[in-house]
C-alpha positions in Angstrom: 18.2 9.7 -16.7 19.0 8.6 -13.0 18.6 10.5 -10.2 20.7 10.2 -6.8 18.0 8.2 -5.4 19.8 8.0 -2.0 20.8 9.6 1.1 24.0 11.2 1.8 25.0 8.4 4.3 24.5 5.7 1.3 27.4 7.7 -0.5 29.6 8.3 2.5 29.7 4.5 3.5 30.1 3.8 -0.4 33.1 5.9 -0.7 34.3 5.0 2.4 33.9 1.3 1.4 36.7 1.9 -1.1 39.2 3.5 0.9 42.1 1.1 1.6 41.7 1.7 5.6 38.2 -0.1 5.6 39.4 -3.3 4.5 37.5 -6.3 5.6 38.8 -9.7 5.9 41.9 -8.6 3.5 39.4 -7.3 0.9 38.4 -4.0 0.2 35.0 -3.6 1.8 33.4 -2.3 -1.4 34.3 -5.5 -2.5 32.9 -7.8 0.2 30.0 -9.5 -0.9 26.7 -8.3 1.5 23.0 -9.5 1.5 20.1 -6.9 2.6 16.5 -7.9 3.5 13.3 -5.6 3.0 10.2 -6.1 5.4 7.5 -3.8 6.4 7.0 -3.2 10.1 3.5 -1.2 10.5 0.7 -2.9 8.9 -0.9 -5.7 10.1 -0.7 -7.6 6.5 -0.2 -6.5 3.0 -0.1 -7.8 -0.4 3.6 -7.2 -1.7 3.6 -5.1 -4.5 5.6 -2.7 -6.2 8.0 -5.1 -8.2 7.6 -3.0 -11.2 8.8 0.2 -9.7 11.7 -1.5 -8.2 12.8 -2.9 -12.2 12.4 0.9 -13.3 14.3 1.9 -10.7 17.4 -0.4 -10.9 17.5 0.0 -14.4 17.1 3.8 -14.5 20.2 4.1 -12.6 23.0 5.6 -15.1 23.9 8.9 -13.2 24.9 12.2 -15.4 27.7 14.2 -15.7 26.2 17.2 -13.5 25.0 15.0 -10.8 28.5 13.2 -10.8 30.2 16.5 -10.7 28.0 17.2 -7.6 29.1 14.2 -5.6 32.8 15.0 -6.7 32.6 18.5 -5.1 30.8 17.3 -1.8 32.4 18.7 0.9 33.2 15.5 2.8 34.5 13.9 -0.4 32.8 11.6 -2.2 35.0 10.9 -5.2 35.4 7.5 -5.0 31.7 6.6 -5.0 31.3 9.0 -7.9 33.6 7.4 -9.6 31.8 4.0 -8.9 28.5 4.4 -9.5 29.6 6.2 -12.7 28.1 4.0 -16.0 27.4 1.4 -13.8 24.4 -0.7 -14.2 23.9 -2.9 -10.6 24.6 -6.6 -11.3 23.6 -8.1 -8.2 21.4 -10.8 -7.2 17.3 -10.3 -6.2 14.8 -12.5 -4.4 11.3 -11.4 -3.7 7.8 -13.2 -3.3 5.6 -13.8 -6.2 3.8 -9.8 -6.5 0.6 -10.0 -4.6 1.5 -12.1 -1.8 0.3 -11.3 1.2 2.7 -11.0 4.0 3.0 -10.1 7.4 5.1 -7.7 9.8 8.8 -8.3 9.6 8.4 -10.7 7.5 11.2 -10.9 4.7 9.5 -10.2 1.3 12.5 -9.5 -1.0 16.6 -9.7 -0.6 19.3 -8.2 -2.4 22.9 -9.6 -2.6 25.8 -7.9 -4.3 29.2 -5.9 -3.7 29.2 -3.6 -0.3 29.7 -0.4 -2.0 26.8 -0.6 -4.1 24.4 -2.8 -2.8 23.9 -0.8 0.3 23.2 2.6 -1.8 20.0 0.3 -3.3 18.3 1.0 -0.1 16.2 3.7 -0.9 15.0 2.1 -4.3 13.1 -1.0 -2.6 11.5 1.5 0.1 10.1 3.6 -2.3 9.4 0.4 -4.6 7.1 -1.0 -2.1 5.9 1.4 0.8 3.4 3.1 -1.1 2.1 0.0 -3.1 1.3 -1.7 0.3 0.1 0.9 1.8 -2.6 1.5 -0.4 -3.0 -2.1 -1.3 -3.4 -3.1 2.4 -5.9 -0.1 3.2 -8.0 -1.5 0.5 -8.0 -5.2 1.5 -9.2 -3.8 4.6 -12.0 -1.8 2.8 -13.1 -4.8 1.0 -13.1 -7.1 3.9 -15.5 -4.9 5.8 -17.5 -4.4 2.6 -17.8 -7.9 1.8 -19.2 -7.9 -2.0 -20.2 -4.3 -2.4 -18.7 -2.3 -4.4 -15.8 0.0 -3.9 -14.9 2.6 -5.8 -11.5 4.9 -5.4 -12.9 9.0 -5.2 -9.0 9.6 -3.9 -7.9 11.6 -6.6 -8.4 15.2 -5.5 -6.3 14.1 -2.0 -3.3 12.6 -4.0 -1.0 15.8 -4.3 -0.1 14.7 -8.2 -1.4 12.5 -11.2 1.2 9.7 -10.9 0.9 9.1 -7.2 -2.9 9.3 -8.0 -2.3 6.7 -10.8 -0.3 4.7 -8.4 -2.9 4.8 -5.7 -5.5 4.0 -7.8 -3.8 0.7 -9.4 -2.8 -0.5 -6.0 -6.3 -0.1 -4.8 -7.6 -2.0 -8.0 -5.1 -4.8 -7.0 -6.4 -4.5 -3.2 -10.0 -5.0 -3.8 -11.5 -2.2 -5.3 -13.7 -2.3 -8.6 -13.2 1.0 -10.2 -11.7 4.8 -9.8 -12.8 8.2 -10.5 -9.4 8.7 -11.8 -9.7 9.0 -15.6 -6.1 8.6 -16.3 -5.9 5.9 -14.5 -9.0 4.1 -15.9 -7.8 5.2 -19.7 -4.1 3.6 -18.3 -5.4 0.7 -16.7 -8.5 -0.4 -18.7 -10.5 -0.2 -15.6 -14.0 1.4 -15.5 -14.1 5.2 -14.8 -17.1 6.2 -12.3 -18.6 9.6 -11.1 -21.9 11.1 -10.2 -22.8 14.5 -10.0 -21.5 17.4 -7.7 -23.4 19.5 -5.6 -22.7 22.2 -7.8 -24.8 20.6 -10.6 -27.9 21.5 -8.4 -26.4 25.0 -7.1 -26.3 25.9 -11.0 -30.1 25.7 -11.4 -30.9 28.5 -8.5 -32.6 30.6 -10.8 -35.5 29.1 -10.3 -35.3 30.1 -6.4 -34.4 33.8 -7.2 -36.8 34.1 -10.3 -40.2 32.4 -9.6 -41.4 34.2 -12.6 -39.3 31.6 -14.7 -41.4 28.8 -13.0 -44.5 30.2 -14.2 -43.4 30.0 -17.7 -43.0 26.3 -17.1 -46.9 26.0 -16.3 -45.8 23.8 -13.4 -43.7 25.4 -10.3 -41.2 23.0 -9.5 -38.2 23.4 -6.9 -35.1 24.4 -8.2 -33.4 21.1 -7.1 -36.3 19.1 -9.0 -35.2 21.2 -12.2 -31.8 20.2 -11.8 -32.2 16.4 -11.4 -34.5 16.5 -14.5 -31.7 18.1 -16.5 -29.2 15.3 -15.0 -31.4 12.4 -15.9 -32.3 13.8 -19.4 -28.6 14.3 -19.7 -27.7 10.5 -18.9 -30.4 8.6 -20.5 -28.7 5.4 -20.1 -28.4 5.2 -16.8 -26.8 7.6 -13.5 -27.0 8.5 -9.7 -28.5 11.4 -8.4 -26.7 13.3 -5.5 -29.0 13.7 -2.5 -27.6 15.9 0.1 -27.1 19.6 -1.5 -29.7 20.7 0.5 -31.5 18.1 3.1 -31.2 14.2 2.1 -34.9 14.2 3.1 -35.4 17.2 0.2 -32.9 15.5 -1.9 -35.2 12.2 -1.9 -38.4 14.1 -2.3 -36.9 16.3 -5.3 -35.5 12.9 -6.8 -38.8 11.2 -6.7 -40.6 13.8 -8.1 -37.8 14.5 -10.8 -37.6 10.4 -12.0 -41.6 10.1 -12.1 -42.3 13.2 -14.2 -41.5 11.1 -17.4 -40.6 7.1 -18.1 -37.5 8.4 -19.6 -36.4 9.6 -16.6 -37.7 6.9 -14.4 -35.4 4.6 -16.4 -32.5 6.7 -16.3 -32.4 7.0 -12.5 -30.5 3.9 -11.5 -29.4 4.9 -8.3 -28.6 7.6 -5.3 -25.6 8.9 -3.2 -25.4 10.2 -0.2 -22.3 12.3 1.5 -23.3 13.3 4.9 -25.2 12.7 8.1 -25.7 9.3 9.4 -25.1 7.3 5.8 -26.8 4.2 7.1 -30.2 5.6 9.0 -30.4 8.1 5.8 -29.7 5.5 3.1 -32.3 3.1 4.8 -34.7 5.6 4.9 -34.1 7.0 1.4 -34.2 3.8 -0.1 -37.8 2.6 1.6 -39.0 6.2 0.3 -38.1 5.7 -3.3 -39.5 2.1 -2.6 -42.7 3.5 -1.7 -43.2 5.7 -4.7 -42.8 3.5 -7.2 -38.9 3.0 -7.7 -37.9 0.0 -6.5 -34.6 -1.7 -7.2 -31.9 1.5 -6.9 -28.4 1.2 -5.7 -27.7 2.8 -2.6 -23.7 4.5 -2.8 -22.4 6.0 0.2 -19.5 8.3 0.6 -18.2 11.1 3.5 -15.1 10.4 4.7 -15.4 6.7 5.3 -12.8 4.9 7.2 -13.1 0.8 7.2 -14.5 0.9 11.1 -17.5 3.1 9.5 -18.0 1.0 6.4 -18.1 -1.9 9.1 -20.9 -0.5 11.1 -22.9 0.5 7.7 -22.9 -3.0 6.5 -23.9 -3.9 10.0 -27.0 -1.5 9.8 -28.2 -1.1 6.5 -26.8 -4.5 4.4 -28.8 -3.0 1.5 -25.8 -0.6 0.7 -24.8 -1.2 -2.7 -21.4 0.4 -3.0 -19.0 3.0 -1.0 -17.0 5.8 -2.3 -13.4 6.0 -0.6 -11.5 9.2 -0.9 -9.1 10.7 2.2 -8.8 7.2 4.1 -7.7 5.2 1.4 -4.4 7.6 0.7 -3.9 10.8 2.2 -5.3 9.9 6.0 -4.2 6.2 6.5 -3.3 5.3 9.9 0.1 3.7 8.7 2.5 3.3 5.9 3.6 0.0 5.6 7.4 1.3 6.8 9.3 -0.4 4.8 12.9 -1.2 5.7 16.6 -2.5 4.4 18.6 -4.2 6.9 21.8 -6.3 6.3 22.0 -10.0 7.5 24.8 -11.4 5.6 28.1 -9.6 5.3 31.0 -11.6 3.6 28.8 -15.0 4.1 28.5 -14.3 7.6 25.4 -13.6 9.5 24.7 -10.3 11.3 21.8 -8.2 12.6 21.4 -5.0 14.6 20.9 -6.2 18.2 18.6 -2.8 19.4 17.5 -1.8 22.6 14.1 -2.4 21.5 12.8 -6.1 20.5 10.7 -4.6 17.2 14.0 -2.4 16.3 16.1 -5.8 16.4 16.8 -7.6 12.6 17.2 -11.0 11.5 20.6 -12.6 10.4 21.5 -14.8 7.8 19.9 -16.1 4.3 16.4 -16.5 5.2 13.3 -17.7 3.8 9.5 -17.8 4.5 8.1 -21.2 4.7 4.2 -21.3 4.4 2.1 -24.2 5.2 -0.9 -25.3 3.5 -3.1 -27.7 4.2 -4.6 -30.8 2.1 -7.7 -27.9 1.6 -5.2 -25.7 0.5 -5.8 -23.0 3.0 -3.0 -21.5 4.8 -2.2 -23.0 8.3 1.0 -21.3 9.6 4.4 -19.2 8.0 8.0 -19.6 9.4 10.9 -17.4 9.1 13.7 -19.9 9.1 17.0 -20.2 7.3 17.1 -21.2 3.5 18.6 -24.3 3.8 16.4 -25.6 6.5 14.2 -28.5 5.3 11.2 -27.2 7.1 8.0 -29.1 8.2 4.9 -27.3 9.1 2.3 -29.0 11.9 -0.9 -29.4 9.9 0.4 -28.3 6.4 0.3 -31.0 3.6 3.1 -29.0 1.6 5.0 -26.4 2.6 5.6 -23.1 -0.1 9.0 -21.1 -0.1 8.1 -17.5 -1.0 10.9 -15.9 -1.8 12.1 -16.8 -5.3 14.8 -15.6 -8.1 13.1 -12.1 -9.1 16.1 -10.4 -10.7 19.9 -11.9 -12.0 22.6 -9.3 -13.8 19.9 -6.9 -15.1 17.1 -9.7 -16.0 14.3 -10.3 -14.0 11.0 -12.1 -13.6 7.6 -11.5 -15.6 5.1 -9.3 -13.6 1.6 -10.5 -14.0 -1.2 -8.2 -15.2 -2.6 -5.6 -12.3 -6.0 -8.4 -13.0 -3.9 -11.6 -12.6 -2.6 -9.5 -9.1 -6.1 -8.8 -8.0 -7.4 -12.0 -8.7 -4.2 -13.9 -6.6 -4.8 -11.2 -3.7 -8.8 -12.1 -3.3 -7.9 -15.8 -3.8 -5.5 -15.7 -0.9 -7.8 -14.1 1.4 -10.3 -17.0 1.2 -7.6 -18.5 2.0 -6.7 -17.5 5.3 -8.6 -18.8 8.1 -8.0 -15.3 10.3 -5.7 -12.6 8.4 -5.8 -10.4 12.0 -4.9 -13.9 13.8 -2.7 -15.8 10.9 0.4 -17.3 12.8 4.0 -16.3 12.1 6.6 -17.8 13.9 10.9 -18.2 13.7 12.1 -21.3 13.4 13.9 -23.0 16.0 17.6 -22.6 14.2 16.7 -18.8 13.1 15.7 -17.6 16.8 18.6 -19.4 18.3 21.1 -17.8 15.8 19.7 -14.2 16.4 20.3 -14.8 19.8 23.3 -16.2 19.8 24.5 -13.6 17.8 23.1 -11.4 19.9 24.7 -12.2 23.2 28.5 -12.9 21.5 28.1 -9.1 19.9 27.0 -8.2 23.6 29.1 -10.1 25.5 32.4 -9.0 23.7 33.3 -6.3 25.5 35.4 -7.2 28.5 37.6 -5.0 29.9 36.2 -1.6 29.1 35.7 -1.3 33.6 39.3 -0.4 33.4 39.3 2.5 30.8 35.9 3.9 31.0 33.6 5.3 34.1 30.4 5.7 34.4 28.1 8.2 35.6 27.3 9.0 39.0 23.7 7.5 39.9 23.5 5.8 36.6 20.0 3.9 37.1 20.8 -0.1 36.9 18.8 -0.7 33.6 20.8 1.5 31.8 24.4 0.3 32.8 26.3 -1.4 30.0 26.0 -5.1 29.7 29.0 -6.9 30.9 
């Protein structure tokens, strides 16, 4: 059963749009055709992901009687809106880019057209559908670009708040470039590899060898408790495993791991890699790798973890290129610098272009029925993106062909197929190779769209004649704050 997945202002606007006093062009505003577009503002680039979440939110939209009664009893009176959404499925149309398409700030990656009363109330569904997937996949992409072809593991489960969010993060991190996850539920649902090493408290469990030395004597050979712990772990995982070295001290951990692994041939075969989780990871990882090689344990995989962000991974790769893989947790999901900041803005009302002309350029929206044109050269590489109007015949210098990214996605309850996560992952990886410089990729407005935006903004601000005759300015108002005349 659907939830009230909208803000009160959506309900208030929807309710008001059904009243006779709010007619537009001689018809109820609620019945006027409107188009809203979706974009993100805060990420340098991101694969557009979340189409399947949007479908679920649109399909699961029927509101039950207790929630309808709650709307009807609202202090402001929302009876008309409650009646409008009762037993009604959204019947408008949606365009969107292909799942996994890498897009840039301010580019429309989806739009929705329908009757104003119900269409404007779909805003939160779009924002909820795309924001987390695009944020996670963008961060994952940046880690992938920093790590090169090294292994990336999602270790974020403990920081994700609940299992459903954690599965989503594992999904979109995988599409964005990660190789596996520690999240068992995600591995089960997605059929991707599950990975994990021992925890520090495995070693701590063998402290009896520290507190009761006589136990050592019964073994016939005194051993440090950490060596015993490593031996037991290797014995329990004979087909291959990784040892965590920094429970006490990384150097001591390497010594005890080496002694444990060389104590029997079976243990030597079981020891496949080591993990360092604290300290200067590049320096310690390099020292451990050389130490193990010097003691007859070549070819081990150094795996590094420990509050890693993209810059730290880049630094480690530069200083310690032998690093085999990274486990990423907190900085993948809970301590990201920027979320996508997906927004939903009106661009057409009753077949007329509209925009929000803000005091800040980054808050100004775009008008009209838009299209994103991507220029592709003869080698298949991306040249330039141009945001233009849908009816433009776009030519892009240097492009052998031009692709129109916004395509039909949803029409009267029917939607396009969603590719598998493996296909989406491959699509993202393929695109990364086709951008020469993702951080400096050229994205522009067409001349027609720029002129439409500027002309419409000027008209909206200029249509203010005569205000001086009826209004007074505050004394000493700064010139830059005075209204445009």
